[in-house]
C-alpha positions in Angstrom: -0.6 15.9 4.0 2.0 13.1 4.5 4.5 13.9 7.2 7.2 12.0 9.2 5.9 12.0 12.8 9.0 13.3 14.7 7.3 15.8 17.1 5.2 13.9 19.6 2.8 16.9 19.7 1.8 16.8 16.0 -1.2 14.7 15.2 -1.9 15.7 11.6 -1.3 18.2 8.8 -3.8 19.2 6.2 -4.0 21.6 3.2 -7.6 22.8 2.8 -8.4 24.1 -0.6 -11.6 26.1 -1.5 -12.3 28.4 -4.4 -8.8 28.6 -5.6 -7.3 29.5 -2.2 -5.8 27.3 0.5 -5.0 27.3 4.2 -2.7 25.1 6.2 -4.1 23.2 9.2 -1.9 21.7 11.9 -3.4 19.6 14.6 -1.6 19.6 17.9 -2.2 16.9 20.6 -1.5 16.3 24.2 1.1 13.4 24.1 0.8 10.3 26.2 3.9 8.8 27.7 4.2 5.4 29.2 4.8 4.6 32.9 7.8 6.1 34.6 8.5 8.4 31.7 5.1 10.1 32.1 6.0 10.8 35.8 9.4 12.2 34.8 8.1 14.3 31.9 5.2 15.7 33.8 3.0 18.2 32.0 4.5 18.3 28.5 4.4 21.8 26.9 2.3 20.7 24.0 0.4 24.0 23.7 3.5 26.2 23.4 3.2 26.5 19.6 -0.4 27.7 19.7 0.4 30.1 22.5 3.4 31.5 20.7 1.3 32.1 17.5 -1.2 34.1 19.5 1.1 36.0 21.9 2.1 39.6 21.7 5.9 39.0 21.5 7.4 41.2 18.7 9.7 39.2 16.4 12.9 40.8 15.2 13.0 42.6 11.8 12.8 40.2 8.9 10.8 37.6 10.8 7.1 37.1 11.1 4.6 34.5 12.1 2.2 32.9 9.6 -1.2 34.6 9.7 -3.5 32.8 12.2 -7.0 32.4 10.6 -8.7 30.2 13.2 -8.0 28.2 16.3 -10.1 25.2 17.4 -9.2 24.3 21.0 -10.7 20.9 21.7 -9.1 20.3 25.1 -6.6 17.6 24.3 -6.2 18.7 20.7 -5.8 22.1 19.0 -6.5 22.8 15.3 -4.4 25.7 14.0 -5.7 27.2 10.7 -2.8 29.1 9.3 -1.8 31.0 6.2 -0.5 28.6 3.5 2.8 30.3 2.9 4.0 30.3 -0.7 7.8 29.6 -0.5 10.4 31.1 -2.8 12.6 28.7 -4.7 15.9 30.0 -3.4 19.0 28.4 -2.1 20.2 28.5 1.5 23.5 30.3 0.8 25.8 31.8 3.4 24.0 35.1 3.3 20.7 33.5 4.1 22.1 31.5 7.0 23.7 34.7 8.3 20.3 36.6 8.1 18.6 33.8 9.9 21.2 33.7 12.7 21.1 37.5 13.1 17.3 37.3 13.6 17.7 34.4 16.0 20.2 36.3 18.0 17.9 39.3 18.2 15.0 37.0 19.2 17.1 35.6 22.0 18.2 39.1 23.0 14.5 40.1 23.3 13.7 37.1 25.6 16.9 37.0 27.5 17.4 35.6 31.0 15.7 33.2 33.4 16.7 29.9 35.0 17.5 27.0 32.7 14.5 25.2 31.3 14.1 21.5 31.7 14.2 20.6 28.0 17.9 19.8 27.6 18.0 17.7 30.8 14.9 15.9 29.8 16.6 14.7 26.6 19.1 12.9 28.8 17.1 11.9 32.0 14.0 11.1 30.0 15.9 8.6 27.9 14.8 10.4 24.8 18.4 10.1 23.5 20.2 8.2 26.3 19.4 4.8 24.7 21.7 5.8 21.9 24.6 6.1 24.4 24.8 2.3 24.3 26.2 2.4 20.8 29.8 1.3 20.6 31.0 4.5 19.0 29.4 6.8 21.6 31.0 6.2 25.0 33.7 9.0 24.9 31.0 11.7 24.4 28.3 9.9 26.4 30.6 10.0 29.4 30.9 13.7 29.1 27.2 14.4 28.9 26.5 15.1 32.6 29.3 17.6 32.9 28.2 19.1 29.5 24.7 19.6 30.8 26.1 21.5 33.8 28.1 23.8 31.6 25.2 24.5 29.4 23.0 25.3 32.3 25.6 27.7 33.6 25.5 29.8 30.4 23.2 32.8 30.0 19.8 31.6 29.0 17.2 32.8 26.5 13.9 31.7 25.0 14.1 31.3 21.3 12.5 29.3 18.5 13.3 25.8 19.9 13.7 24.1 16.6 15.1 26.7 14.2 16.1 24.5 11.3 15.9 26.0 7.8 12.8 23.9 7.2 11.1 25.9 9.9 12.2 29.3 8.6 10.2 29.6 5.5 11.3 32.0 2.8 8.1 33.7 1.4 7.8 34.5 -2.3 6.6 38.1 -1.6 9.7 38.9 0.4 12.6 36.3 -0.1 14.9 38.3 2.2 12.7 37.5 5.2 11.5 34.4 7.1 8.1 33.1 8.2 8.8 31.1 11.4 6.8 27.9 11.9 6.9 24.9 14.3 8.1 26.9 17.3 9.0 24.4 20.0 9.7 24.5 23.7 9.1 28.0 25.0 11.4 27.8 28.0 15.0 29.2 28.5 17.7 27.4 26.6 21.5 28.0 26.6 22.3 31.1 24.6 23.3 29.9 21.1 21.2 26.8 21.2 19.0 27.8 18.3 22.0 27.8 16.0 22.4 24.0 16.3 19.3 23.1 14.3 19.9 26.0 11.9 23.3 24.5 11.2 22.4 20.8 10.7 18.7 20.9 9.6 19.5 20.6 5.8 22.3 18.0 6.4 20.0 15.8 8.4 17.5 15.9 5.5 20.3 15.0 3.0 20.2 18.4 1.3 23.6 19.6 2.5 27.0 18.0 2.7 28.6 17.6 6.1 31.9 19.1 4.7 30.0 22.4 4.0 29.0 22.8 7.7 32.2 24.3 9.2 32.2 27.7 7.4 28.4 28.0 8.0 29.0 27.4 11.7 31.5 30.3 11.9 29.2 32.7 10.0 26.1 32.0 12.1 27.9 32.2 15.4 29.2 35.7 14.5 25.8 36.8 13.1 23.9 35.5 16.2 26.4 37.4 18.4 25.7 40.5 16.4 22.0 40.1 16.9 22.4 39.8 20.7 24.5 43.0 20.7 21.9 44.8 18.7 19.5 44.0 21.6 22.0 45.2 24.2 23.1 41.8 25.4 26.8 41.3 26.4 27.6 37.7 25.7 31.0 36.3 24.6 31.6 34.4 21.4 32.8 31.5 23.4 29.5 31.3 25.3 27.5 31.3 22.1 29.8 28.6 20.5 29.4 26.4 23.6 25.6 26.8 23.6 25.5 26.0 19.9 27.9 23.0 19.9 27.0 21.5 23.3 23.2 21.7 22.7 23.7 20.3 19.2 25.9 17.4 20.3 23.4 16.4 23.0 20.4 16.8 20.7 21.6 15.3 17.5 24.9 13.5 17.7 23.5 10.2 18.9 20.9 9.6 16.2 22.4 11.2 13.1 23.8 9.4 10.0 27.4 8.3 10.6 29.2 11.1 8.8 27.1 13.8 10.5 27.3 12.0 13.8 31.1 12.0 13.6 31.2 15.8 13.0 28.8 16.4 15.9 30.6 14.2 18.3 33.8 16.1 17.4 32.0 19.3 18.4 30.8 17.8 21.6 34.2 16.5 22.6 35.9 19.9 22.4 33.2 21.7 24.3 
């Protein structure tokens, strides 16, 4: 299957068809980084997706993993043979965003706590986004990034999806009120609320949602995520969730998005 190679851990995607049925095959690989970056990155958590699919963690109501049919572990590559999820042709309306955020909040509540993971800081120190700070329209936010990182690391932390954009929360035909979670990323603690960032902008980054439509979605998903945390017995303030969402999103996406989206994200980052 054709795909845009964004994740450094994805080697290939296939749909294997036999006898009228099909399975989805994703090949993960151990990434290779050049020179000093390899030393900084260290052992990249490229196996996290496979380990998540096979672990015993119970996802919140309304969320499930795709069925795992087979795993081929070849050392520096892993072939994941998965259920080929048939997706419902439904819109991402405000109610669906809210359901997704509620589930992500409960997910974070079930894997709550721990010291900050290294993923957010690696984005900056590993120059994965820092090169973009040289753009002429970025210096005001770029200058705030070190302090913003410190504020994010001071927040309560939780292990969530890691890349919870709508494209990675499939809506299955057999139950369109639920989600099948795919492409789970870094399984280390992130600032509480961080998963909301990609949920908010995933469709806009793909050109499937207008930037002007983002603000009301942001308000709804912050409230729903907070409700999910409370259902799991976690006492976190709305301000903390908003900071985790906005700060993580600004750091992760503001410096390489299209101009109108970048302007919106930089605005979020500047008021964090």
